[in-house]
LUMLUM-562462 format. One record per residue (C-alpha): residue in three letters; x, y, z. Coordinates in steps of 0.001 Angstrom, whole numbers, plus 524288, in hexadecimal, padded with zeros to 5 digits. Layout:
% residues N
AlaXYZ;...
END
This chain:
% residues 105
LeuCA04A8E35534AB5;LysCAACC8EA8034336;AlaCB1308DD9D33F76;ArgCA4218D84033ACF;GlyCA21E8E48A332D4;AsnCAF808E2D832CCF;GluCAC678D4AE32961;GluC9F838D89632321;PheCA65D8E35231B84;LysCB0978D9E33164A;AlaCA5938D0AC31240;GlyC9EF18DB9E30AC3;MetC937D8DC2F31435;PheC93D58EAE1315A3;GluC86668ECDF31BC7;ArgC89898E32632682;AlaC96DD8E96D32859;CysC90308F69A32A4C;GluC872B8F08E3345A;HisC92958EAFC33C1E;TyrC9A288F7C133BA2;ThrC8DFA8FF1034020;GlnC8C238F59634B72;AlaC9A4E8F75434F62;LeuC98AB9062134ED9;AspC8C90904F03576E;ValC94B08FDA736189;LeuC9E73908E63618E;LysC93CF9133C3631B;GlyC94CB91A7A36FDB;ArgCA341917A53707C;AsnCADC391ED53694D;GlyCAE9D916B135CDF;GlyCBB8B91CC835919;AlaCC3C19158D34F28;GluCBB3A9096734FDC;GlyCAF149114F34CE2;ArgCB5C5917F634172;ThrCBA1890AC133C1B;LeuCAC3C9058333CFE;LeuCA6DD911863361D;CysCB1089102732B49;AsnCADE2901BF329DB;ArgC9F59904843292C;AlaCA20C90F2431F26;AlaCA98C9054C316D0;AlaC9E0F8FBDB31758;SerC946C906DC3149E;LeuC9C7A90ADB308DE;GlnC9ACF8FD343034C;LeuC8C1E8FE7E3057F;ArgC8C0890BC62FEC1;AspC87019122F30B32;TyrC8EBC91E6530852;GluC880A9270431262;GlyC8B4691CEF31CCF;ValC997091CE731867;IleC99FE92BB4318FF;AlaC93D792BFC32691;AspC9CE39219F32C45;CysCA92A9274C32638;ThrCA59E934FB32AA0;LysCA46D93003338A3;ValCB1EE929DD3377D;LeuCB7B09362C33194;AspCB1CF93E9833C65;GluCBAAD93748345E8;AspCC5F3933FA33CC6;ProCC6C693DA433170;AspCD27E9365832BBE;SerCCBE79291332A23;ValCCF919259431C3C;LysCC60291A2C31BDD;AlaCBAAC922F031FE0;LeuCBED292D773163A;AlaCC005923AC30B14;ArgCB2FE91D2230DDD;ArgCABDD92A0530F68;CysCB24392EC4302DC;LeuCACC1922FE2FB90;AlaC9F4F9254430171;TyrC9F9C933A02FDDB;GluCA3D9930362F015;SerC98EE9262D2EEEA;ThrC8EF3930722F2DE;GluC94E493A442E951;ArgC99AE9432B2F42A;LeuCA65C945312ECFF;ValCAB639511E2F44C;GluCAA8C949BD30137;AlaCB08393D962FAE5;AlaCBBFE945812F5D0;AlaCBE3C94BBD30321;AspCBE9F93E74309D4;AlaCC7AB938F42FF5D;GlnCD0FF9446E300CF;LysCD10C9433230FA2;AlaCD38A9347730ED6;ValCDF0F93680305B6;SerCE4569414A30E70;ValCE37A938AB31A89;GluCE9E092D3831389;HisCF5349358A30ED1;SerCF79993B6631C2E;AlaCF7E192E25322F6;
END
């Protein structure tokens, strides 16, 4: 399902990509999704960003960041979503954290 989502994403079919990522997340439910779950959430956030579903992006990235506060991809995507919804203080905080994580790596 993840691979199908990735294919749909590459083809610019972002709604279908979101559907596949959601189905894959449903399969992981009840189990510890761990890194795979975080990857699926980040992928769905990337597709949601293309669809301008900024609240969906924020929700998915926040879930990732709850488990992995140093996820640069989640920080960057949530930053863009915050910026797009004119939540500039939150966007700036995510941008600063992403830069800090990148420089410490």
